[in-house]
Structure formats: C-alpha cells, structure tokens
N, CA, C, O and the ligand as a Tripos MOL2 file, in Angstrom:
@<TRIPOS>MOLECULE
protein
  277   275    70     0     0
PROTEIN
NO_CHARGES

@<TRIPOS>ATOM
      1 N         101.8540  107.2490  126.2980 N.3       1 MET1
      2 CA        102.4520  108.2740  125.7460 C.3       1 MET1
      3 C         102.6800  107.9290  124.3620 C.2       1 MET1
      4 O         103.2110  106.8670  124.0400 O.2       1 MET1
      5 N         102.1890  109.0270  123.3210 N.am      2 ILE2
      6 CA        102.5140  108.8860  121.9430 C.3       2 ILE2
      7 C         103.7830  109.4510  121.7020 C.2       2 ILE2
      8 O         104.0000  110.6280  121.9900 O.2       2 ILE2
      9 N         104.6390  108.7250  121.2020 N.am      3 THR3
     10 CA        105.9900  109.2320  121.0030 C.3       3 THR3
     11 C         106.4380  109.0960  119.4700 C.2       3 THR3
     12 O         107.4520  109.6770  119.0830 O.2       3 THR3
     13 N         105.6670  108.3250  118.6160 N.am      4 ASN4
     14 CA        106.1060  108.1200  117.2860 C.3       4 ASN4
     15 C         105.0980  108.5170  116.1740 C.2       4 ASN4
     16 O         104.9140  107.8640  115.1470 O.2       4 ASN4
     17 N         104.4780  109.6570  116.5050 N.am      5 LEU5
     18 CA        103.7180  110.0760  115.3290 C.3       5 LEU5
     19 C         104.4440  110.7470  114.2840 C.2       5 LEU5
     20 O         104.8670  111.8940  114.4270 O.2       5 LEU5
     21 N         104.6100  110.0270  113.1730 N.am      6 GLU6
     22 CA        105.3650  110.5360  112.1910 C.3       6 GLU6
     23 C         104.9550  111.6930  111.2490 C.2       6 GLU6
     24 O         105.6890  112.4890  110.6630 O.2       6 GLU6
     25 N         103.4780  111.5840  111.2430 N.am      7 ILE7
     26 CA        102.9560  112.8390  110.4200 C.3       7 ILE7
     27 C         102.0550  113.7320  111.4310 C.2       7 ILE7
     28 O         100.9770  113.2990  111.8380 O.2       7 ILE7
     29 N         102.4760  114.7980  111.7510 N.am      8 PRO8
     30 CA        101.8970  115.5250  112.6990 C.3       8 PRO8
     31 C         100.6110  116.2590  112.3610 C.2       8 PRO8
     32 O         100.4880  117.4710  112.5390 O.2       8 PRO8
     33 N          99.6440  115.4650  111.8600 N.am      9 ASP9
     34 CA         98.3860  115.7230  111.3000 C.3       9 ASP9
     35 C          97.6650  116.1170  112.6380 C.2       9 ASP9
     36 O          97.8830  115.5350  113.7000 O.2       9 ASP9
     37 N          96.6890  117.2750  112.4720 N.am     10 PRO10
     38 CA         96.1610  117.8420  113.5050 C.3      10 PRO10
     39 C          94.7780  116.8560  113.7910 C.2      10 PRO10
     40 O          94.2130  116.8460  114.8840 O.2      10 PRO10
     41 N          94.4100  116.1730  112.8210 N.am     11 PHE11
     42 CA         93.1930  115.3190  113.1450 C.3      11 PHE11
     43 C          93.6910  114.1470  113.8300 C.2      11 PHE11
     44 O          93.1260  113.7720  114.8580 O.2      11 PHE11
     45 N          94.7490  113.4940  113.3380 N.am     12 GLN12
     46 CA         95.2700  112.4540  113.9930 C.3      12 GLN12
     47 C          95.7650  112.6350  115.4440 C.2      12 GLN12
     48 O          95.6050  111.7930  116.3280 O.2      12 GLN12
     49 N          96.4270  113.9090  115.6020 N.am     13 THR13
     50 CA         96.8060  114.2460  117.0200 C.3      13 THR13
     51 C          95.5450  114.2990  117.9000 C.2      13 THR13
     52 O          95.5520  113.8820  119.0580 O.2      13 THR13
     53 N          94.5700  114.7780  117.3640 N.am     14 PHE14
     54 CA         93.3680  114.8940  118.1370 C.3      14 PHE14
     55 C          92.7600  113.4480  118.6950 C.2      14 PHE14
     56 O          92.4190  113.2290  119.8570 O.2      14 PHE14
     57 N          92.7110  112.5690  117.6420 N.am     15 VAL15
     58 CA         92.2320  111.3020  117.8060 C.3      15 VAL15
     59 C          93.1830  110.6160  118.7750 C.2      15 VAL15
     60 O          92.7160  110.0140  119.7420 O.2      15 VAL15
     61 N          94.4390  110.6740  118.5730 N.am     16 ALA16
     62 CA         95.5240  109.9020  119.3870 C.3      16 ALA16
     63 C          95.1450  110.4760  120.8060 C.2      16 ALA16
     64 O          95.0250  109.7010  121.7550 O.2      16 ALA16
     65 N          94.9810  111.6600  120.9330 N.am     17 LYS17
     66 CA         94.6270  111.9990  122.4040 C.3      17 LYS17
     67 C          93.4130  111.7340  123.0090 C.2      17 LYS17
     68 O          93.2990  111.6360  124.2310 O.2      17 LYS17
     69 N          92.3560  111.5920  122.1040 N.am     18 LYS18
     70 CA         90.9750  111.3090  122.5080 C.3      18 LYS18
     71 C          91.2090  109.7930  122.9440 C.2      18 LYS18
     72 O          90.6510  109.3060  123.9270 O.2      18 LYS18
     73 N          91.9860  109.1740  122.2110 N.am     19 TYR19
     74 CA         92.0330  107.4470  122.4870 C.3      19 TYR19
     75 C          93.4600  107.1300  123.0610 C.2      19 TYR19
     76 O          94.1880  106.1950  122.7280 O.2      19 TYR19
     77 N          93.6930  108.0590  123.9490 N.am     20 ALA20
     78 CA         95.1270  108.0120  124.6640 C.3      20 ALA20
     79 C          95.1600  106.7280  125.4900 C.2      20 ALA20
     80 O          96.2570  106.2680  125.8100 O.2      20 ALA20
     81 N          94.0450  106.1260  125.8520 N.am     21 ASN21
     82 CA         93.9600  105.0920  126.7880 C.3      21 ASN21
     83 C          94.2310  103.8090  125.8100 C.2      21 ASN21
     84 O          94.2270  102.6950  126.3330 O.2      21 ASN21
     85 N          94.4290  103.9140  124.6290 N.am     22 ALA22
     86 CA         94.3500  102.8410  123.6220 C.3      22 ALA22
     87 C          95.8360  102.4070  123.1590 C.2      22 ALA22
     88 O          96.1310  101.9210  122.0680 O.2      22 ALA22
     89 N          96.6560  102.6740  124.1760 N.am     23 LYS23
     90 CA         98.1350  102.2200  123.8850 C.3      23 LYS23
     91 C          98.6860  102.4290  122.4360 C.2      23 LYS23
     92 O          99.1480  101.5610  121.6950 O.2      23 LYS23
     93 N          98.5250  103.8670  122.1730 N.am     24 GLY24
     94 CA         99.2170  104.2150  120.9840 C.3      24 GLY24
     95 C          98.4570  103.8770  119.5510 C.2      24 GLY24
     96 O          98.9990  104.0490  118.4600 O.2      24 GLY24
     97 N          97.2160  103.4080  119.7170 N.am     25 TYR25
     98 CA         96.5400  103.1860  118.4170 C.3      25 TYR25
     99 C          96.1680  104.5210  117.5230 C.2      25 TYR25
    100 O          95.5760  105.4730  118.0330 O.2      25 TYR25
    101 N          96.5430  104.5030  116.2420 N.am     26 VAL26
    102 CA         96.1170  105.6720  115.5550 C.3      26 VAL26
    103 C          95.0710  105.4640  114.5710 C.2      26 VAL26
    104 O          95.0880  104.4570  113.8620 O.2      26 VAL26
    105 N          94.0950  106.4050  114.4690 N.am     27 HIS27
    106 CA         93.0730  105.9980  113.4910 C.3      27 HIS27
    107 C          93.2070  106.8700  112.1950 C.2      27 HIS27
    108 O          93.2100  108.1010  112.1820 O.2      27 HIS27
    109 N          93.3040  106.1400  111.2330 N.am     28 ASP28
    110 CA         93.3860  106.8860  109.8200 C.3      28 ASP28
    111 C          92.1060  107.4220  109.4400 C.2      28 ASP28
    112 O          91.2160  106.6350  109.1190 O.2      28 ASP28
    113 N          91.9150  108.5790  109.4360 N.am     29 PHE29
    114 CA         90.6250  109.2240  108.9760 C.3      29 PHE29
    115 C          90.2130  108.8560  107.4900 C.2      29 PHE29
    116 O          89.0270  108.7050  107.1980 O.2      29 PHE29
    117 N          91.2230  108.7180  106.5680 N.am     30 PHE30
    118 CA         91.1030  108.6560  105.2030 C.3      30 PHE30
    119 C          90.7370  107.2410  104.7540 C.2      30 PHE30
    120 O          89.8330  107.0810  103.9340 O.2      30 PHE30
    121 N          91.4630  106.1350  105.3070 N.am     31 THR31
    122 CA         91.1030  104.8150  105.0030 C.3      31 THR31
    123 C          90.2580  104.2170  106.1230 C.2      31 THR31
    124 O          89.8190  103.0860  105.9180 O.2      31 THR31
    125 N          89.9660  104.8180  107.2830 N.am     32 GLY32
    126 CA         89.1330  104.2280  108.2140 C.3      32 GLY32
    127 C          89.6430  103.0660  109.0320 C.2      32 GLY32
    128 O          88.9300  102.3180  109.7010 O.2      32 GLY32
    129 N          90.9990  102.9930  108.9020 N.am     33 GLU33
    130 CA         91.6630  101.8900  109.5810 C.3      33 GLU33
    131 C          92.4230  102.3640  110.6760 C.2      33 GLU33
    132 O          92.7540  103.5450  110.7820 O.2      33 GLU33
    133 N          92.7550  101.3490  111.6190 N.am     34 TRP34
    134 CA         93.3670  101.6980  112.8050 C.3      34 TRP34
    135 C          94.9690  101.0220  112.5280 C.2      34 TRP34
    136 O          95.1620  100.0060  111.8610 O.2      34 TRP34
    137 N          95.8840  101.7140  113.1010 N.am     35 SER35
    138 CA         97.1450  101.2740  113.1050 C.3      35 SER35
    139 C          97.9600  101.2120  114.2870 C.2      35 SER35
    140 O          97.6100  101.9680  115.1930 O.2      35 SER35
    141 N          98.9370  100.5080  114.4830 N.am     36 TYR36
    142 CA         99.6230  100.7270  115.7650 C.3      36 TYR36
    143 C         101.0750  100.0240  115.4750 C.2      36 TYR36
    144 O         101.1990   99.0520  114.7300 O.2      36 TYR36
    145 N         102.0480  100.5920  116.1030 N.am     37 ARG37
    146 CA        103.3460  100.3590  116.1110 C.3      37 ARG37
    147 C         103.9500   99.7600  117.3390 C.2      37 ARG37
    148 O         104.1240  100.5060  118.3040 O.2      37 ARG37
    149 N         104.2870   98.5170  117.4170 N.am     38 CYS38
    150 CA        104.6420   97.7500  118.4670 C.3      38 CYS38
    151 C         105.8690   98.6480  119.1360 C.2      38 CYS38
    152 O         106.8460   98.9780  118.4640 O.2      38 CYS38
    153 N         105.7160   98.9970  120.4950 N.am     39 LEU39
    154 CA        106.5060   99.5220  121.0500 C.3      39 LEU39
    155 C         107.9110   98.8130  121.4450 C.2      39 LEU39
    156 O         108.8390   99.4680  121.9200 O.2      39 LEU39
    157 N         107.9770   97.5920  121.2360 N.am     40 THR40
    158 CA        108.9290   96.6420  121.5630 C.3      40 THR40
    159 C         109.9900   96.3440  120.4660 C.2      40 THR40
    160 O         111.2120   96.4750  120.5380 O.2      40 THR40
    161 N         108.9730   95.7730  119.1000 N.am     41 CYS41
    162 CA        109.7930   95.5460  118.0600 C.3      41 CYS41
    163 C         109.7520   96.3020  116.8960 C.2      41 CYS41
    164 O         110.3970   96.0450  115.8800 O.2      41 CYS41
    165 N         108.8390   97.4200  117.0790 N.am     42 LYS42
    166 CA        108.4900   98.4310  116.0620 C.3      42 LYS42
    167 C         107.5830   97.9850  114.8460 C.2      42 LYS42
    168 O         107.2330   98.6500  113.8700 O.2      42 LYS42
    169 N         107.2800   96.5790  115.2010 N.am     43 ASP43
    170 CA        106.5860   96.2020  114.0380 C.3      43 ASP43
    171 C         105.1010   96.9740  113.7380 C.2      43 ASP43
    172 O         104.4730   97.4390  114.6890 O.2      43 ASP43
    173 N         104.6370   97.0670  112.4930 N.am     44 TYR44
    174 CA        103.7320   98.0430  112.2720 C.3      44 TYR44
    175 C         102.3670   97.0310  111.7950 C.2      44 TYR44
    176 O         102.3850   96.1210  110.9650 O.2      44 TYR44
    177 N         101.3560   97.4590  112.5080 N.am     45 MET45
    178 CA        100.0450   96.4910  112.4450 C.3      45 MET45
    179 C          98.8310   97.6030  111.9560 C.2      45 MET45
    180 O          98.8160   98.7970  112.2570 O.2      45 MET45
    181 N          97.9250   96.9540  111.2050 N.am     46 SER46
    182 CA         96.8600   97.8880  111.0200 C.3      46 SER46
    183 C          95.5930   96.8640  111.1270 C.2      46 SER46
    184 O          95.7690   95.6470  111.0740 O.2      46 SER46
    185 N          94.2820   97.4630  111.2860 N.am     47 ALA47
    186 CA         93.0440   96.6130  111.3680 C.3      47 ALA47
    187 C          91.8700   97.6870  111.1070 C.2      47 ALA47
    188 O          91.9420   98.8760  111.4190 O.2      47 ALA47
    189 N          90.9200   97.1400  110.5620 N.am     48 PRO48
    190 CA         89.8300   97.9970  110.1340 C.3      48 PRO48
    191 C          88.7980   98.3220  111.4460 C.2      48 PRO48
    192 O          87.7840   98.9850  111.2250 O.2      48 PRO48
    193 N          89.0410   97.9160  112.5910 N.am     49 SER49
    194 CA         88.3620   98.3950  113.7420 C.3      49 SER49
    195 C          89.2780   98.4090  114.8470 C.2      49 SER49
    196 O          90.2880   97.7060  114.8600 O.2      49 SER49
    197 N          88.8810   99.3680  115.9840 N.am     50 ARG50
    198 CA         89.8560   99.3050  117.2260 C.3      50 ARG50
    199 C          89.7140   97.9290  117.8880 C.2      50 ARG50
    200 O          90.6900   97.4430  118.4590 O.2      50 ARG50
    201 N          88.5340   97.2740  117.8380 N.am     51 LYS51
    202 CA         88.3300   96.0780  118.5340 C.3      51 LYS51
    203 C          89.2510   95.0800  118.1630 C.2      51 LYS51
    204 O          89.9650   94.4680  118.9570 O.2      51 LYS51
    205 N          89.2140   94.8860  116.6120 N.am     52 ILE52
    206 CA         90.2230   93.9110  115.9770 C.3      52 ILE52
    207 C          91.7220   94.3930  116.2170 C.2      52 ILE52
    208 O          92.6110   93.5530  116.3620 O.2      52 ILE52
    209 N          91.9610   95.6210  116.2510 N.am     53 MET53
    210 CA         93.2590   95.9770  116.5000 C.3      53 MET53
    211 C          93.8200   95.6140  117.7390 C.2      53 MET53
    212 O          95.0150   95.3360  117.8440 O.2      53 MET53
    213 N          92.8770   95.5960  118.8670 N.am     54 THR54
    214 CA         93.2740   95.0730  120.0870 C.3      54 THR54
    215 C          93.5700   93.6340  119.9250 C.2      54 THR54
    216 O          94.6380   93.2090  120.3650 O.2      54 THR54
    217 N          92.7770   92.8790  119.3680 N.am     55 LYS55
    218 CA         93.1090   91.3280  119.3170 C.3      55 LYS55
    219 C          94.3910   91.1340  118.5980 C.2      55 LYS55
    220 O          95.2570   90.3640  119.0150 O.2      55 LYS55
    221 N          94.5030   91.8120  117.5540 N.am     56 ILE56
    222 CA         96.0150   91.6670  116.8680 C.3      56 ILE56
    223 C          97.2040   92.0420  117.6080 C.2      56 ILE56
    224 O          98.2960   91.4890  117.4800 O.2      56 ILE56
    225 N          96.9020   93.1620  118.5130 N.am     57 ARG57
    226 CA         98.0080   93.5390  119.2440 C.3      57 ARG57
    227 C          98.3810   92.6080  120.4230 C.2      57 ARG57
    228 O          99.5530   92.4690  120.7740 O.2      57 ARG57
    229 N          97.3080   91.9490  121.0460 N.am     58 LEU58
    230 CA         97.4550   90.9530  121.9960 C.3      58 LEU58
    231 C          98.0000   89.9110  121.3570 C.2      58 LEU58
    232 O          99.0160   89.4520  121.8780 O.2      58 LEU58
    233 N          97.6390   89.4440  120.4440 N.am     59 PHE59
    234 CA         98.1660   88.1030  119.6830 C.3      59 PHE59
    235 C          99.7060   88.3820  119.4360 C.2      59 PHE59
    236 O         100.6240   87.6110  119.7170 O.2      59 PHE59
    237 N          99.8010   89.5300  118.9040 N.am     60 HIS60
    238 CA        101.2270   90.0040  118.5050 C.3      60 HIS60
    239 C         102.3690   89.9390  119.9050 C.2      60 HIS60
    240 O         103.5060   89.4700  119.8500 O.2      60 HIS60
    241 N         101.8050   90.4520  120.9410 N.am     61 THR61
    242 CA        102.6450   90.6970  122.0160 C.3      61 THR61
    243 C         102.9290   89.3050  122.8200 C.2      61 THR61
    244 O         103.9660   89.0070  123.4120 O.2      61 THR61
    245 N         101.7830   88.5570  122.6920 N.am     62 ARG62
    246 CA        102.0900   87.1990  123.3530 C.3      62 ARG62
    247 C         102.4960   86.1830  122.6860 C.2      62 ARG62
    248 O         103.0590   85.2520  123.2620 O.2      62 ARG62
    249 N         102.2410   86.1860  121.1050 N.am     63 ASN63
    250 CA        102.9500   85.0450  120.5520 C.3      63 ASN63
    251 C         104.0170   85.5740  119.4750 C.2      63 ASN63
    252 O         104.5740   84.6960  118.8170 O.2      63 ASN63
    253 N         104.3290   86.7670  119.2460 N.am     64 GLU64
    254 CA        105.1380   87.0910  118.2060 C.3      64 GLU64
    255 C         106.5890   87.6640  118.7870 C.2      64 GLU64
    256 O         107.6720   87.1490  118.5080 O.2      64 GLU64
    257 N         106.4230   88.7570  119.5950 N.am     65 CYS65
    258 CA        107.5160   89.4650  120.1120 C.3      65 CYS65
    259 C         107.5650   89.3840  121.5920 C.2      65 CYS65
    260 O         108.5540   89.8070  122.1910 O.2      65 CYS65
    261 N         106.4350   88.8030  122.2910 N.am     66 THR66
    262 CA        106.4310   88.6680  123.6130 C.3      66 THR66
    263 C         106.6930   89.8620  124.5580 C.2      66 THR66
    264 O         106.9110   89.7320  125.7620 O.2      66 THR66
    265 N         106.6440   91.1730  123.8200 N.am     67 GLY67
    266 CA        106.9800   92.4780  124.5220 C.3      67 GLY67
    267 C         106.3330   92.7770  125.4700 C.2      67 GLY67
    268 O         105.1590   92.4720  125.2590 O.2      67 GLY67
    269 N         106.4870   93.2640  126.5150 N.am     68 GLY68
    270 CA        105.6330   93.6970  127.8500 C.3      68 GLY68
    271 C         105.0560   92.7630  128.5430 C.2      68 GLY68
    272 O         104.3330   93.0610  129.4940 O.2      68 GLY68
    273 N         105.2780   91.4980  128.1840 N.am     69 TYR69
    274 CA        104.6550   90.3980  128.9680 C.3      69 TYR69
    275 C         105.7270   89.3120  129.4340 C.2      69 TYR69
    276 O         105.3700   88.3360  130.0940 O.2      69 TYR69
    277 ZN        106.3550   93.5130  118.6940 Zn       70 ZN70
@<TRIPOS>BOND
     1     1     2 1
     2     2     3 1
     3     3     4 2
     4     3     5 am
     5     5     6 1
     6     6     7 1
     7     7     8 2
     8     7     9 am
     9     9    10 1
    10    10    11 1
    11    11    12 2
    12    11    13 am
    13    13    14 1
    14    14    15 1
    15    15    16 2
    16    15    17 am
    17    17    18 1
    18    18    19 1
    19    19    20 2
    20    19    21 am
    21    21    22 1
    22    22    23 1
    23    23    24 2
    24    23    25 am
    25    25    26 1
    26    26    27 1
    27    27    28 2
    28    27    29 am
    29    29    30 1
    30    30    31 1
    31    31    32 2
    32    31    33 am
    33    33    34 1
    34    34    35 1
    35    35    36 2
    36    35    37 am
    37    37    38 1
    38    38    39 1
    39    39    40 2
    40    39    41 am
    41    41    42 1
    42    42    43 1
    43    43    44 2
    44    43    45 am
    45    45    46 1
    46    46    47 1
    47    47    48 2
    48    47    49 am
    49    49    50 1
    50    50    51 1
    51    51    52 2
    52    51    53 am
    53    53    54 1
    54    54    55 1
    55    55    56 2
    56    55    57 am
    57    57    58 1
    58    58    59 1
    59    59    60 2
    60    59    61 am
    61    61    62 1
    62    62    63 1
    63    63    64 2
    64    63    65 am
    65    65    66 1
    66    66    67 1
    67    67    68 2
    68    67    69 am
    69    69    70 1
    70    70    71 1
    71    71    72 2
    72    71    73 am
    73    73    74 1
    74    74    75 1
    75    75    76 2
    76    75    77 am
    77    77    78 1
    78    78    79 1
    79    79    80 2
    80    79    81 am
    81    81    82 1
    82    82    83 1
    83    83    84 2
    84    83    85 am
    85    85    86 1
    86    86    87 1
    87    87    88 2
    88    87    89 am
    89    89    90 1
    90    90    91 1
    91    91    92 2
    92    91    93 am
    93    93    94 1
    94    94    95 1
    95    95    96 2
    96    95    97 am
    97    97    98 1
    98    98    99 1
    99    99   100 2
   100    99   101 am
   101   101   102 1
   102   102   103 1
   103   103   104 2
   104   103   105 am
   105   105   106 1
   106   106   107 1
   107   107   108 2
   108   107   109 am
   109   109   110 1
   110   110   111 1
   111   111   112 2
   112   111   113 am
   113   113   114 1
   114   114   115 1
   115   115   116 2
   116   115   117 am
   117   117   118 1
   118   118   119 1
   119   119   120 2
   120   119   121 am
   121   121   122 1
   122   122   123 1
   123   123   124 2
   124   123   125 am
   125   125   126 1
   126   126   127 1
   127   127   128 2
   128   127   129 am
   129   129   130 1
   130   130   131 1
   131   131   132 2
   132   131   133 am
   133   133   134 1
   134   134   135 1
   135   135   136 2
   136   135   137 am
   137   137   138 1
   138   138   139 1
   139   139   140 2
   140   139   141 am
   141   141   142 1
   142   142   143 1
   143   143   144 2
   144   143   145 am
   145   145   146 1
   146   146   147 1
   147   147   148 2
   148   147   149 am
   149   149   150 1
   150   150   151 1
   151   151   152 2
   152   151   153 am
   153   153   154 1
   154   154   155 1
   155   155   156 2
   156   155   157 am
   157   157   158 1
   158   158   159 1
   159   159   160 2
   160   159   161 am
   161   161   162 1
   162   162   163 1
   163   163   164 2
   164   163   165 am
   165   165   166 1
   166   166   167 1
   167   167   168 2
   168   167   169 am
   169   169   170 1
   170   170   171 1
   171   171   172 2
   172   171   173 am
   173   173   174 1
   174   174   175 1
   175   175   176 2
   176   175   177 am
   177   177   178 1
   178   178   179 1
   179   179   180 2
   180   179   181 am
   181   181   182 1
   182   182   183 1
   183   183   184 2
   184   183   185 am
   185   185   186 1
   186   186   187 1
   187   187   188 2
   188   187   189 am
   189   189   190 1
   190   190   191 1
   191   191   192 2
   192   191   193 am
   193   193   194 1
   194   194   195 1
   195   195   196 2
   196   195   197 am
   197   197   198 1
   198   198   199 1
   199   199   200 2
   200   199   201 am
   201   201   202 1
   202   202   203 1
   203   203   204 2
   204   203   205 am
   205   205   206 1
   206   206   207 1
   207   207   208 2
   208   207   209 am
   209   209   210 1
   210   210   211 1
   211   211   212 2
   212   211   213 am
   213   213   214 1
   214   214   215 1
   215   215   216 2
   216   215   217 am
   217   217   218 1
   218   218   219 1
   219   219   220 2
   220   219   221 am
   221   221   222 1
   222   222   223 1
   223   223   224 2
   224   223   225 am
   225   225   226 1
   226   226   227 1
   227   227   228 2
   228   227   229 am
   229   229   230 1
   230   230   231 1
   231   231   232 2
   232   231   233 am
   233   233   234 1
   234   234   235 1
   235   235   236 2
   236   235   237 am
   237   237   238 1
   238   238   239 1
   239   239   240 2
   240   239   241 am
   241   241   242 1
   242   242   243 1
   243   243   244 2
   244   243   245 am
   245   245   246 1
   246   246   247 1
   247   247   248 2
   248   247   249 am
   249   249   250 1
   250   250   251 1
   251   251   252 2
   252   251   253 am
   253   253   254 1
   254   254   255 1
   255   255   256 2
   256   255   257 am
   257   257   258 1
   258   258   259 1
   259   259   260 2
   260   259   261 am
   261   261   262 1
   262   262   263 1
   263   263   264 2
   264   263   265 am
   265   265   266 1
   266   266   267 1
   267   267   268 2
   268   267   269 am
   269   269   270 1
   270   270   271 1
   271   271   272 2
   272   271   273 am
   273   273   274 1
   274   274   275 1
   275   275   276 2
@<TRIPOS>SUBSTRUCTURE
     1 MET1         2 RESIDUE 1 A MET
     2 ILE2         6 RESIDUE 1 A ILE
     3 THR3        10 RESIDUE 1 A THR
     4 ASN4        14 RESIDUE 1 A ASN
     5 LEU5        18 RESIDUE 1 A LEU
     6 GLU6        22 RESIDUE 1 A GLU
     7 ILE7        26 RESIDUE 1 A ILE
     8 PRO8        30 RESIDUE 1 A PRO
     9 ASP9        34 RESIDUE 1 A ASP
    10 PRO10       38 RESIDUE 1 A PRO
    11 PHE11       42 RESIDUE 1 A PHE
    12 GLN12       46 RESIDUE 1 A GLN
    13 THR13       50 RESIDUE 1 A THR
    14 PHE14       54 RESIDUE 1 A PHE
    15 VAL15       58 RESIDUE 1 A VAL
    16 ALA16       62 RESIDUE 1 A ALA
    17 LYS17       66 RESIDUE 1 A LYS
    18 LYS18       70 RESIDUE 1 A LYS
    19 TYR19       74 RESIDUE 1 A TYR
    20 ALA20       78 RESIDUE 1 A ALA
    21 ASN21       82 RESIDUE 1 A ASN
    22 ALA22       86 RESIDUE 1 A ALA
    23 LYS23       90 RESIDUE 1 A LYS
    24 GLY24       94 RESIDUE 1 A GLY
    25 TYR25       98 RESIDUE 1 A TYR
    26 VAL26      102 RESIDUE 1 A VAL
    27 HIS27      106 RESIDUE 1 A HIS
    28 ASP28      110 RESIDUE 1 A ASP
    29 PHE29      114 RESIDUE 1 A PHE
    30 PHE30      118 RESIDUE 1 A PHE
    31 THR31      122 RESIDUE 1 A THR
    32 GLY32      126 RESIDUE 1 A GLY
    33 GLU33      130 RESIDUE 1 A GLU
    34 TRP34      134 RESIDUE 1 A TRP
    35 SER35      138 RESIDUE 1 A SER
    36 TYR36      142 RESIDUE 1 A TYR
    37 ARG37      146 RESIDUE 1 A ARG
    38 CYS38      150 RESIDUE 1 A CYS
    39 LEU39      154 RESIDUE 1 A LEU
    40 THR40      158 RESIDUE 1 A THR
    41 CYS41      162 RESIDUE 1 A CYS
    42 LYS42      166 RESIDUE 1 A LYS
    43 ASP43      170 RESIDUE 1 A ASP
    44 TYR44      174 RESIDUE 1 A TYR
    45 MET45      178 RESIDUE 1 A MET
    46 SER46      182 RESIDUE 1 A SER
    47 ALA47      186 RESIDUE 1 A ALA
    48 PRO48      190 RESIDUE 1 A PRO
    49 SER49      194 RESIDUE 1 A SER
    50 ARG50      198 RESIDUE 1 A ARG
    51 LYS51      202 RESIDUE 1 A LYS
    52 ILE52      206 RESIDUE 1 A ILE
    53 MET53      210 RESIDUE 1 A MET
    54 THR54      214 RESIDUE 1 A THR
    55 LYS55      218 RESIDUE 1 A LYS
    56 ILE56      222 RESIDUE 1 A ILE
    57 ARG57      226 RESIDUE 1 A ARG
    58 LEU58      230 RESIDUE 1 A LEU
    59 PHE59      234 RESIDUE 1 A PHE
    60 HIS60      238 RESIDUE 1 A HIS
    61 THR61      242 RESIDUE 1 A THR
    62 ARG62      246 RESIDUE 1 A ARG
    63 ASN63      250 RESIDUE 1 A ASN
    64 GLU64      254 RESIDUE 1 A GLU
    65 CYS65      258 RESIDUE 1 A CYS
    66 THR66      262 RESIDUE 1 A THR
    67 GLY67      266 RESIDUE 1 A GLY
    68 GLY68      270 RESIDUE 1 A GLY
    69 TYR69      274 RESIDUE 1 A TYR
    70 ZN70       277 GROUP 0 **** ****
C-alpha cells in the first residue's frame, strides 16, 4: 500500500500502481531514478534501476535499521 506519495503526480501514481508489488518503489520519470522511503525509519534511498533499488533496500533493512526482519 502506497501511503507516502508526497507529490500526487498522475504519472508517478500510474507507475506506483503498475509496480505495486515492488514495496513502495517510486520511479522518477525525469531523472530515471528509483526511490524508496523505508517504512520503518523513514530513510530515503534512490537507485538508478529497480534491481539495484532492491539490493539497497535489502541491505538497509538487514544491516541498518533491521525493519521488517
Ligand atoms: Zn530503515
């Protein structure tokens, strides 16, 4: 469930719905980057691709805030 969309941009909303299974990832159409805000500690992360975003997110949750594990 996406609950922290700060900018209600129609395109981002569309992407967020399209990738609703990606745990809240948001794709920035203009920079081409993926961003994600940790649901536990509210840390903001970004990555050049969705694949890398997942690696960063897993590293963060396992080693930095341990949220959700
Ligand atoms: Zn966190």
